[in-house]
C-alpha positions in Angstrom: -18.0 16.1 -21.4 -19.1 16.5 -17.8 -17.1 17.6 -14.7 -17.5 16.8 -11.0 -16.6 20.0 -8.7 -17.8 21.3 -5.4 -18.7 24.8 -4.0 -20.2 25.9 -0.7 -20.3 22.3 0.8 -22.0 20.6 -2.3 -20.8 18.6 -5.3 -21.9 19.9 -8.6 -21.9 17.8 -11.9 -21.9 20.0 -14.7 -22.8 22.8 -12.5 -25.8 21.1 -11.1 -26.2 19.8 -7.3 -25.2 16.1 -7.3 -24.9 13.5 -4.7 -22.6 10.5 -5.2 -24.1 7.2 -4.1 -21.6 4.8 -4.9 -20.6 1.1 -4.1 -17.3 -0.6 -4.1 -16.7 -3.7 -6.4 -13.0 -4.4 -7.1 -12.7 -6.0 -10.6 -9.8 -8.1 -9.5 -12.0 -10.0 -7.0 -14.5 -10.8 -9.6 -14.2 -13.0 -12.8 -14.6 -10.8 -15.8 -17.6 -12.9 -16.9 -19.5 -11.7 -13.9 -18.6 -7.9 -13.9 -21.6 -7.0 -15.7 -23.8 -9.0 -13.5 -22.3 -7.2 -10.3 -22.4 -3.8 -12.0 -26.1 -4.3 -12.9 -26.9 -5.1 -9.5 -25.4 -2.0 -8.1 -27.4 0.0 -10.7 -30.5 -1.7 -9.9 -30.3 -1.0 -6.1 -30.4 2.6 -6.7 -26.5 3.5 -6.8 -25.1 6.0 -9.4 -21.4 5.3 -9.3 -19.0 2.4 -8.7 -15.6 2.7 -6.8 -12.9 0.5 -7.4 -9.2 0.3 -6.3 -6.2 -0.5 -8.6 -4.0 -3.2 -7.4 -0.2 -2.5 -8.5 0.8 -6.1 -7.9 -2.0 -7.3 -10.2 -0.8 -5.0 -13.2 3.0 -5.7 -12.6 3.5 -8.9 -10.9 7.1 -8.9 -11.9 9.3 -6.0 -12.2 8.8 -4.2 -15.6 6.3 -6.8 -16.8 2.8 -5.5 -17.1 -0.5 -7.2 -17.2 -3.8 -5.6 -18.3 -5.6 -8.6 -19.5 -8.5 -10.9 -18.3 -9.3 -10.0 -14.7 -6.6 -7.5 -14.9 -8.3 -5.6 -17.7 -9.5 -2.5 -15.7 -10.1 -0.6 -18.9 -12.8 -2.8 -19.9 -14.5 -3.0 -16.4 -14.5 0.9 -16.3 -15.8 1.3 -20.0 -18.6 -1.5 -19.0 -19.8 0.4 -15.9 -19.9 3.9 -18.2 -22.0 1.9 -20.8 -24.4 0.8 -17.9 -24.9 4.4 -17.0 -22.6 4.5 -13.8 -20.1 6.9 -13.1 -16.5 5.5 -11.8 -14.3 6.6 -8.9 -11.0 5.2 -9.3 -8.4 4.6 -6.6 -5.0 3.9 -8.1 -2.9 4.7 -5.1 0.4 2.9 -5.2 -0.9 1.6 -1.8 -4.5 0.5 -1.3 -4.7 -1.5 1.9 -8.2 -3.5 0.8 -7.1 -6.5 2.8 -5.0 -7.4 -0.2 -1.7 -8.9 -0.4 1.0 -6.2 0.7 -1.8 -3.6 0.2 -1.4 -3.7 -3.5 2.5 -3.1 -3.6 4.1 -5.6 -5.6 6.1 -8.0 -3.4 9.3 -7.4 -5.9 9.8 -4.2 -4.1 11.0 -5.9 -0.9 14.2 -7.4 -3.0 15.6 -3.9 -2.5 16.7 -3.7 1.0 17.0 -0.1 1.4 13.8 1.0 -0.4 11.2 2.6 1.7 7.4 2.7 0.6 5.1 5.5 0.7 7.4 8.3 1.2 9.8 10.3 -0.9 12.4 7.6 -1.0 14.1 8.3 -4.8 14.1 4.5 -5.5 10.5 4.0 -4.5 9.2 7.0 -6.4 11.1 5.8 -9.4 9.3 2.2 -9.5 6.1 4.4 -9.0 6.7 6.4 -11.9 7.5 3.5 -14.1 4.2 1.9 -13.2 2.1 5.3 -13.7 3.7 5.8 -17.1 2.1 2.6 -18.0 -1.2 2.9 -15.9 -2.4 6.3 -15.9 -2.4 7.0 -19.7 -5.1 4.2 -20.0 -7.6 6.1 -17.7 -7.1 9.6 -19.6 -9.6 8.6 -22.4 -11.9 7.2 -19.6 -12.2 10.6 -17.6 -15.4 12.5 -17.6 -13.9 15.4 -19.2 -13.2 13.3 -22.5 -16.7 11.8 -22.0 -15.9 8.7 -20.0 -17.3 7.6 -16.8 -14.5 8.6 -14.4 -15.4 11.7 -12.1 -12.8 11.5 -9.4 -9.3 10.0 -8.7 -7.7 9.2 -5.4 -4.3 10.4 -4.7 -3.1 8.1 -1.8 -5.1 5.8 0.5 -5.6 6.5 4.2 -2.2 7.8 4.3 -2.5 9.6 7.5 -2.8 6.0 9.1 0.8 5.3 7.9 2.8 8.4 7.6 3.2 12.5 7.4 5.0 13.0 4.2 2.7 15.4 2.6 5.4 16.3 0.1 5.1 12.7 -1.0 1.3 13.2 -1.4 2.0 16.4 -3.4 4.4 14.4 -5.8 1.6 11.6 -6.4 -1.1 14.7 -7.2 1.5 16.2 -9.6 2.2 13.0 -11.2 -1.4 12.4 -11.9 -1.9 15.9 -13.3 1.2 15.8 -15.4 -0.2 12.4 -16.8 -3.5 14.1 -17.9 -5.7 13.6 -14.9 -8.1 16.7 -14.7 -11.0 15.2 -12.6 -11.4 15.8 -9.3 -8.7 14.7 -7.0 -9.1 13.6 -3.2 -7.9 11.8 -0.3 -9.2 9.5 2.3 -8.5 9.1 5.9 -10.1 8.3 9.2 -11.8 11.0 11.1 -9.1 11.8 13.6 -6.6 14.4 14.3 -3.6 12.1 13.3 -4.9 10.8 10.0 -6.7 14.2 8.8 -3.1 15.9 9.7 -0.9 13.3 8.1 -3.0 12.3 4.9 -4.2 15.3 3.4 -3.3 18.3 1.4 -4.8 21.8 2.1 -5.8 22.2 -1.6 -7.1 18.8 -2.3 -10.5 17.9 -1.5 -10.6 15.3 1.8 -13.0 12.6 2.5 -13.3 10.3 5.3 -13.7 6.8 6.2 -15.6 5.0 8.9 -18.4 2.8 9.7 -20.6 4.4 12.5 -20.7 7.3 15.1 -21.8 9.4 12.2 -22.2 13.0 13.9 -18.9 12.4 15.8 -17.1 11.7 12.7 -18.4 14.6 10.7 -17.8 17.0 13.5 -14.0 16.0 13.8 -14.0 16.3 9.7 -15.6 20.0 10.2 -12.7 21.1 12.3 -10.5 20.5 9.5 -12.7 21.1 6.4 -15.3 23.9 6.9 -16.7 24.3 3.2 -16.2 20.9 1.5 -18.9 18.5 0.8 -19.3 15.7 3.3 -18.1 12.2 1.6 -17.8 8.8 3.2 -15.6 7.4 0.8 -15.5 4.0 2.7 -18.8 3.4 4.8 -17.9 0.0 6.2 -21.1 -2.0 6.2 -19.7 -5.2 7.2 -15.9 -6.7 7.9 -13.4 -9.2 6.7 -12.3 -12.4 8.2 -9.1 -13.8 9.5 -8.3 -17.4 9.7 -8.8 -19.1 13.1 -11.4 -16.6 14.0 -15.4 -16.3 13.3 -17.1 -14.8 10.2 -17.8 -11.3 10.8 -21.4 -10.0 10.2 -23.2 -6.8 10.9 -26.9 -6.3 11.3 -28.6 -4.9 8.1 -31.1 -2.9 10.1 -28.0 -1.3 11.8 -26.4 -0.6 8.4 -29.4 0.9 7.1 -29.8 3.3 10.2 -26.2 4.4 9.8 -26.6 5.0 6.0 -29.9 7.1 6.9 -28.0 9.2 9.3 -25.2 9.9 6.8 -27.8 10.7 4.0 -29.6 13.0 6.4 -26.5 14.8 7.1 -26.4 15.6 3.5 -23.2 13.3 2.8 -22.4 11.4 -0.5 -21.3 7.9 0.5 -19.4 4.8 -1.1 -20.4 1.6 0.4 -17.4 -0.4 1.2 -17.9 -3.2 0.1 -21.3 -3.2 -2.1 -19.9 -6.5 -3.5 -16.8 -7.9 -1.6 -15.8 -10.9 -4.1 -12.9 -13.3 -3.8 -9.3 -13.1 -2.7 -8.5 -15.6 -5.4 -4.8 -17.4 -5.7 -2.2 -16.1 -3.0 -3.6 -12.5 -3.0 -5.2 -12.4 0.7 -3.6 -9.9 2.6 -3.1 -10.0 6.7 -3.3 -7.8 9.4 -0.4 -7.5 12.3 -1.8 -5.2 15.1 -0.8 -7.5 18.2 0.2 -10.5 16.2 0.0 -11.9 12.6 -3.5 -12.4 11.3 -4.0 -13.9 7.8 -7.2 -13.0 5.8 -9.5 -15.8 4.4 -9.9 -16.6 0.8 -13.3 -15.2 0.9 -14.1 -11.6 0.8 -17.6 -11.7 1.4 -17.2 -8.8 3.8 -21.0 -9.4 4.7 -21.7 -6.9 2.0 -25.2 -6.2 0.7 -24.3 -8.3 -2.2 -22.9 -11.7 -1.4 -19.5 -13.1 -2.5 -21.5 -15.2 -5.3 -23.5 -12.3 -6.2 -26.9 -12.9 -4.5 -29.2 -10.3 -3.0 -29.4 -10.3 0.8 -31.7 -8.8 3.5 -29.1 -6.3 4.3 -29.4 -5.1 0.5 -33.0 -4.7 0.8 -32.7 -2.5 3.7 -30.1 -0.3 2.0 -32.4 -0.1 -0.9 -35.3 1.1 1.2 -33.0 4.0 2.8 -32.0 4.8 -0.7 -35.3 5.2 -1.9 -36.4 7.2 0.9 -33.7 9.9 0.0 -34.9 9.8 -3.7 -32.3 7.4 -5.1 -34.3 4.7 -6.8 -33.2 2.3 -9.8 -34.4 2.8 -13.4 -33.7 -0.9 -14.2 -34.5 -4.4 -13.0 -32.6 -6.3 -10.6 -30.9 -9.3 -12.5 -31.8 -12.9 -11.7 -29.7 -15.0 -9.3 -27.2 -16.8 -11.1 -27.9 -20.6 -10.7 -26.1 -22.8 -7.9 -25.4 -26.3 -8.9 -24.0 -29.3 -6.9 -21.9 -31.6 -8.6 -21.6 -34.1 -5.7 -18.7 -35.9 -4.2 -15.5 -36.3 -6.3 -12.5 -38.6 -5.4 -9.0 -37.0 -5.8 -7.4 -40.4 -6.6 -4.2 -39.4 -8.2 -1.3 -38.2 -6.1 2.2 -36.5 -6.5 4.1 -36.3 -3.4 6.1 -33.1 -3.0 9.1 -34.5 -1.7 10.1 -36.7 -4.7 12.9 -35.9 -7.3 10.2 -35.9 -10.2 7.9 -33.3 -8.3 10.7 -31.0 -7.3 12.5 -30.9 -10.5 9.1 -30.0 -12.2 8.1 -27.5 -9.8 11.7 -25.7 -9.1 15.2 -25.3 -9.8 17.6 -25.8 -6.6 19.7 -22.8 -5.6 22.9 -23.3 -3.3 23.1 -20.7 -0.7 25.4 -20.3 2.5 22.6 -19.0 4.5 18.8 -18.9 4.4 17.2 -15.9 2.7 13.4 -14.7 2.3 11.9 -15.5 -1.0 11.9 -12.0 -2.3 15.6 -12.3 -2.8 15.0 -15.4 -5.1 12.6 -13.1 -7.4 9.6 -14.9 -5.8 6.4 -13.2 -4.7 4.1 -16.0 -3.5 3.5 -19.7 -2.8 6.1 -21.6 -0.8 9.7 -21.9 -0.5 11.7 -25.0 0.6 15.1 -25.0 2.5 17.1 -28.0 2.8 20.4 -29.0 4.5 22.3 -31.8 6.0 22.8 -31.8 9.7 25.6 -33.7 11.5 25.2 -35.9 14.4 24.8 -37.1 17.0 22.6 -34.3 18.6 20.4 -35.3 21.5 17.7 -33.2 23.5 18.3 -30.1 21.5 16.0 -27.5 20.0 15.3 -25.9 16.5 14.5 -22.4 16.2 13.3 -20.5 13.0 14.5 -16.8 13.1 12.0 -15.6 12.0 9.2 -17.8 10.3 6.9 -15.7 7.6 4.3 -17.5 8.0 4.2 -21.1 8.8 6.9 -23.8 8.6 6.5 -27.8 8.2 10.0 -29.2 9.7 10.9 -32.7 8.3 13.8 -34.7 9.6 14.8 -37.5 7.1 11.1 -37.1 5.7 9.3 -37.3 8.9 7.3 -34.2 10.3 9.0 -32.9 13.2 6.3 -30.2 13.8 5.1 -26.9 12.7 6.3 -23.6 13.5 4.0 -20.8 13.1 4.7 -16.8 13.2 1.6 -16.3 15.5 3.2 -19.2 17.8 6.9 -19.4 17.3 7.8 -22.0 19.5 10.9 -24.3 18.8 10.8 -27.9 18.1 12.7 -30.5 19.7 15.3 -32.3 17.7 17.6 -35.5 18.0 20.0 -36.1 15.0 21.3 -39.7 14.8 25.2 -40.2 14.7 25.3 -40.7 10.7 23.3 -37.2 10.5 20.1 -36.4 9.0 18.4 -34.3 6.1 16.6 -31.2 7.3 13.8 -29.9 5.2 11.6 -26.8 5.9 8.6 -25.8 3.8 7.6 -22.5 4.4 4.2 -21.1 3.4 3.8 -17.3 2.5 0.2 -16.9 4.0 -0.1 -13.2 2.5 1.8 -10.0 3.3 0.6 -7.6 5.9 -1.6 -4.8 4.2 -1.9 -2.1 6.9 0.1 -0.4 9.5 3.6 0.0 10.5 4.8 -3.6 9.5 3.8 -3.8 5.8 7.4 -4.5 4.8 6.7 -8.2 5.3 9.2 -10.4 3.6 8.5 -13.9 3.3 10.1 -17.3 3.9 12.9 -17.4 6.6 14.3 -14.0 7.1 17.3 -14.4 9.6 18.4 -18.0 9.9 17.6 -21.5 11.4 19.3 -22.4 14.6 19.8 -25.8 16.6 20.2 -24.3 20.1 22.5 -21.3 19.4 24.3 -22.9 16.4 23.1 -21.3 12.9 22.9 -23.8 10.2 24.7 -22.8 7.0 25.0 -24.5 3.6 21.4 -24.7 2.3 19.5 -25.9 -0.8 16.5 -23.8 -1.7 13.8 -24.2 -3.8 11.3 -21.5 -4.5 7.7 -23.0 -5.3 5.4 -20.4 -6.5 3.0 -23.0 -7.7 2.1 -21.3 -11.0 -0.3 -23.0 -13.1 1.7 -23.7 -16.0 4.2 -25.4 -14.0 1.6 -27.7 -12.3 0.3 -28.9 -15.6 3.4 -30.8 -16.0 3.4 -32.9 -12.7 3.3 -36.7 -12.8 0.5 -38.4 -10.5 0.4 -41.9 -9.4 -3.1 -43.5 -9.5 -4.6 -45.4 -6.8 -5.8 -44.8 -3.4 -3.6 -42.2 -2.4 -4.6 -41.2 1.0 -4.6 -45.0 2.4 -1.3 -45.4 1.1 0.0 -42.2 3.0 -2.1 -43.2 6.1 -0.4 -46.7 6.2 2.9 -45.1 6.6 1.6 -43.0 9.3 3.3 -40.1 7.8 2.1 -36.5 7.1 3.5 -35.5 3.5 2.6 -32.5 1.3 1.2 -33.6 -1.8 -0.9 -32.8 -4.8 -4.1 -34.5 -5.3 -5.9 -34.6 -8.6 -9.4 -35.8 -9.5 -12.0 -35.0 -12.3 -15.9 -34.5 -12.8 -18.1 -34.1 -15.5 -20.5 -31.1 -15.7 -23.6 -30.8 -18.0 -25.2 -27.8 -16.5 -22.7 -25.0 -15.7 -23.5 -22.8 -12.7 -21.8 -21.5 -9.3 -20.6 -24.1 -7.1 -18.7 -24.3 -3.5 -15.9 -26.8 -2.7 -16.3 -28.4 0.5 -13.1 -29.6 1.8 -14.3 -31.7 4.9 -11.6 -34.1 6.1 -8.7 -32.3 4.4 -6.5 -30.0 6.6 -4.7 -27.2 4.9 -3.6 -25.9 1.3 -4.6 -24.7 -2.3 -7.0 -25.7 -4.5 -7.2 -25.3 -8.4 -10.1 -25.8 -10.8 -9.2 -26.2 -14.5 -5.9 -24.5 -13.8 -7.5 -21.5 -12.1 -6.1 -20.9 -8.3 -9.1 -20.7 -6.2 -7.1 -20.0 -3.2 -6.3 -21.4 0.3 -8.5 -23.8 2.3 -8.0 -24.6 6.1 -9.8 -26.5 8.6 -9.1 -23.8 11.1 -11.8 -21.9 9.7 -14.1 -19.8 9.6 -15.0 -20.7 6.1 -15.8 -24.3 5.1 -16.2 -23.6 1.4 -14.5 -22.1 -1.5 -16.4 -20.2 -4.0 -16.0 -21.7 -7.5 -17.6 -19.2 -10.1 -19.4 -21.0 -13.0 -17.1 -19.5 -15.7 -14.3 -21.3 -14.4 -16.0 -24.5 -15.3 -16.5 -26.2 -18.7 -19.1 -28.8 -20.2 -17.5 -32.2 -20.2 -14.5 -33.0 -17.9 -13.2 -30.8 -15.2 -9.9 -31.0 -13.2 -9.5 -30.4 -9.5 -6.2 -30.3 -7.7 -5.4 -29.6 -4.1 -2.0 -29.3 -2.7 -2.7 -30.6 0.8 0.0 -29.7 3.2 -0.6 -32.3 5.7 -2.7 -35.7 4.7 -5.7 -36.3 2.9 -9.1 -38.0 4.4 -9.0 -41.8 3.8 -11.8 -41.3 1.2 -9.8 -38.7 -0.7 -13.2 -36.9 -1.3 -14.2 -33.4 -1.9 -17.5 -32.2 -2.5 -19.1 -29.6 -5.0 -22.2 -28.3 -3.5 -24.8 -25.5 -4.3 -24.6 -24.3 -0.5 -22.0 -21.7 0.5 -20.6 -22.0 4.3 -18.6 -19.3 5.6 -18.6 -20.5 9.1 -19.6 -19.5 12.5 -20.9 -15.9 12.7 -19.8 -13.1 15.0 -20.9 -9.5 15.3 -18.5 -6.7 14.2 -17.4 -4.6 17.2 -18.4 -1.1 16.9 -14.8 0.1 18.0 -13.4 -1.8 15.0 -15.6 0.1 12.6 -14.2 3.7 13.8 -10.4 3.2 14.1 -10.7 2.8 17.9 -8.0 0.0 17.9 -6.1 1.2 15.1 -7.5 -1.6 12.9 -9.3 -0.8 9.9 -10.2 -1.7 6.3 
């Protein structure tokens, strides 16, 4: 049994002075087979603690159905950290931000039109309570007071950036205590008046999050907390990426300098991130500060340990600073995981989406008077197809989607009219022949907003479809969550699929399948040169999104997803495949053109943060 407390500006572990040197690793962004490798590399760099968020939508993907297996087996992750000699900080706030889909909140909450998140709304609290009744008892045996590795638990995440319902924070605090949490509780917020006023409780330890300007940030914190230990719960040592932007990097020497300043001030730290990992599947989030900005599949974060688990120059600089302050590893650094190039692979089998066979396999049609967002159909992720018949003749009119969330491909009688995007919602020209025409609108959910006032982010079409000022009614809706089990039943046509499509001069969403043999297993990277936009699966595992808009040019494929012998690759390409129908599995990652992180971003100066 051990207990983390604090007194006179210092942490105490079992009554002895203690400094937390922590790094963030999210279990849900790393395949379980690599948890040990990443945790050992944390310990072998001089850290004594690992911090992880808990993502509600990973554990309750459908209301009332709970998942704590595989990549969601958080108990095993925490036990493993303890077995390796690491303490654990757990952040199970219902909301986590983290550039994760909806900030970790489950999308099915949005099916309740009147429910308000992150406050004392009774309906919301009832959903949190049911979830916590399942989740929190799993942590109790793992608390340091019970001989486990968990030394601290967060109440809510950066709440002062969102609201000021401190009674809500108190409700969450009491809920943790009533369910058996008896270790140190804390909040974390940015070092500003607004955030420290709205996001803290006077009798709960407060921590702060920032990436630079150490003295200024601590000075602001001390205006509110005179005697508590300094703790940077998130020291942002890199940054995340949005599609259509550059890959963010931060100079390792600068990261080391700021870390040295923090430690010299006597602060404990949690490096966000030590190892970023990957937004597998549909789990990337998005920002909406000025406009909608979806996050990439890679969550490399330019962290000291790369997305694929390799040491970096930044990590070496961090280790030197930690050693200077007396934090040296007591174990060797694990060897790099092998990277393998499997070469070019042709995806010659094709299943077009707009065929009766494919649509019947993937979805059941739902008849609706008006369009509705996907959450109203019990759908959280993927795509949704809205179809109707438009009477003619119509000439020189405009088609509007009100409002598209997030990217719609519009087809008239099977031919692409154009694309309407949330960040560029321009109407399309439309003319309809006298006999009328079928209108199909395929909408992609590109990730829900995970931070700020616009997190209630329903997907699909939220209000309606207009031709000029006339709303169109009488729709057939097909939810397309594209779950692996459903994809397995697709029927493919063999042959030169891309050439056939190119010959028709059409852009048609389609699934492309191929296989390759693997004798040696290792990590690899899927290059999608020549492809446009879509999703990728390897052996039924959803790797995430690809898009030629960049920045990233490869998708990380962890070795444990592969098997000796034949392996299957499927791409769901939204536009058209290259004539070669080739992808490449290479041993070299490519996250795109780089750009330095702006210092203002690291300090909430533009209201955009981790």
